[in-house]
C-alpha positions in Angstrom: 0.1 -6.1 5.3 -0.2 -9.6 3.9 3.6 -10.0 4.0 3.7 -8.7 7.6 1.0 -11.2 8.7 3.0 -14.0 7.2 6.3 -12.9 8.7 4.7 -12.3 12.1 3.4 -15.9 12.1 7.0 -17.0 12.4 8.0 -14.3 14.8 4.9 -13.9 17.1 6.8 -12.1 19.8 6.8 -9.0 17.5 3.0 -8.9 17.5 2.9 -7.7 21.1 2.5 -5.0 23.7 4.8 -4.1 26.5 3.3 -2.7 29.7 6.0 -0.5 31.1 4.4 0.0 34.5 3.6 -3.7 35.1 6.7 -5.0 33.3 4.5 -7.4 31.3 4.7 -8.5 27.7 1.4 -9.5 26.0 1.6 -11.4 22.8 -1.4 -11.5 20.4 -2.7 -14.2 18.1 -4.8 -11.6 16.2 -2.8 -9.2 14.0 -4.3 -5.7 14.1 -2.1 -3.5 11.9 -2.0 0.2 12.4 -1.4 2.3 9.3 0.2 5.7 10.0 -1.9 8.1 8.0 -1.4 11.8 7.5 -4.6 13.8 7.9 -5.6 17.4 8.1 -5.6 16.9 11.9 -2.1 15.4 11.9 -0.8 11.9 12.0 -3.5 9.3 12.9 -3.2 5.5 13.0 -6.3 3.7 11.8 -6.3 0.0 12.5 -7.1 -2.9 10.2 -8.2 -5.6 12.6 -7.8 -9.3 12.2 -5.5 -9.2 9.2 -4.5 -12.8 9.9 -8.1 -13.8 8.9 -8.5 -11.5 5.9 -7.7 -11.8 2.2 -5.3 -9.4 0.6 -8.3 -7.7 -1.2 -10.2 -7.5 2.1 -7.3 -5.9 3.8 -6.9 -3.4 1.0 -10.6 -2.5 1.1 -10.6 -2.1 4.9 -7.4 0.0 4.7 -9.0 2.3 2.1 -12.2 2.6 4.3 -10.3 3.2 7.5 -7.8 5.7 6.1 -10.6 7.7 4.4 -12.5 7.9 7.6 -9.4 9.2 9.4 -8.7 11.7 6.7 -12.3 13.0 6.7 -12.4 13.2 10.5 -15.0 10.5 10.8 -12.9 7.8 12.4 -14.1 6.5 15.8 -11.8 6.3 18.8 -12.0 2.5 18.5 -10.9 2.6 14.8 -7.8 4.5 15.9 -6.8 2.2 18.8 -5.9 -1.4 19.5 -3.1 -2.0 16.9 -0.6 -4.7 17.7 2.0 -3.5 15.1 2.3 -0.5 12.8 3.3 0.3 9.3 4.4 3.8 8.4 5.6 5.3 5.1 7.4 8.4 4.2 8.1 7.1 0.7 5.5 9.3 -0.9 7.6 12.3 0.4 10.8 10.8 -1.2 12.3 9.3 1.9 14.8 6.5 1.2 15.8 5.9 4.8 13.8 6.8 7.9 13.7 6.0 11.6 10.2 5.0 12.5 9.1 5.7 16.1 7.4 2.8 17.9 3.7 3.4 18.7 3.5 2.4 22.4 2.6 -0.1 23.8 3.6 -1.9 20.6 7.1 -3.3 20.3 7.6 -3.1 16.5 7.1 -0.8 13.6 8.0 -1.1 9.9 8.6 2.0 7.7 8.3 1.7 4.0 10.4 4.1 2.0 10.5 5.3 -1.6 11.1 2.8 -4.4 13.8 4.0 -6.8 15.9 2.7 -9.6 19.4 1.9 -8.2 22.5 0.1 -9.4 22.7 -3.6 -8.3 25.8 -5.7 -8.7 25.0 -9.0 -10.3 28.4 -10.6 -10.0 29.9 -9.1 -13.1 28.4 -5.7 -13.6 26.0 -3.2 -12.2 22.5 -3.4 -13.6 19.5 -1.1 -12.8 17.0 -2.5 -10.4 14.0 -1.0 -8.6 14.8 -1.1 -4.9 13.1 0.0 -1.7 14.4 0.3 1.8 12.5 -0.9 4.9 13.2 1.0 8.1 12.2 -0.8 11.3 12.3 -0.1 15.0 12.0 -2.6 17.8 11.7 -2.3 21.5 14.8 -4.2 22.6 13.5 -4.6 26.1 11.2 -7.2 24.5 12.6 -8.0 21.0 16.1 -9.6 20.7 18.1 -8.1 17.8 18.5 -11.5 16.2 14.7 -12.0 16.2 14.2 -8.5 14.7 16.8 -9.3 12.0 15.1 -12.6 11.2 11.7 -10.8 10.9 13.1 -8.1 8.6 14.8 -10.8 6.4 11.6 -12.7 6.1 9.6 -9.6 5.3 12.2 -8.7 2.6 12.0 -12.1 1.1 8.2 -12.0 1.0 8.2 -8.5 -0.6 10.8 -9.5 -3.2 8.9 -12.7 -4.1 5.2 -11.9 -3.4 3.9 -15.2 -4.7 5.4 -16.7 -1.4 2.8 -14.7 0.5 0.1 -17.0 -0.8 2.0 -20.3 -0.2 0.9 -22.2 2.9 3.7 -22.9 5.3 
């Protein structure tokens, strides 16, 4: 979530809603990240609000609290609505490449897949390296493909070098 907040700061158009009926785009300064969560009642998306103003530990604690409420059936309607962007993951089920479905009216979703040891060419030989695919979907009525690619590249860089998440831009 912290990496996403940092990447969205440079691509604020992805932290938005698109109103189909009115044909309006609404960008948000606040980052409210929905986390797709499997529950006994099916897939729910609890929301961690104001991630841009939270520490990484605060986000983690709120995520644990919100996902537990969703899984136990105690999440309020408010806790399950209002996200501006969503993270989903099928990595726990072994998925290495997925096609996440955008949570309307949002315009972007990032899917986290399973981390696995894979061969990586270092210029002279293949060496084992832990790798993970990100799968993303964007509403191209709102998000230009170039902007989406820049966002994914920035997110990749932040996840590969997590210390950069804590460096002020």
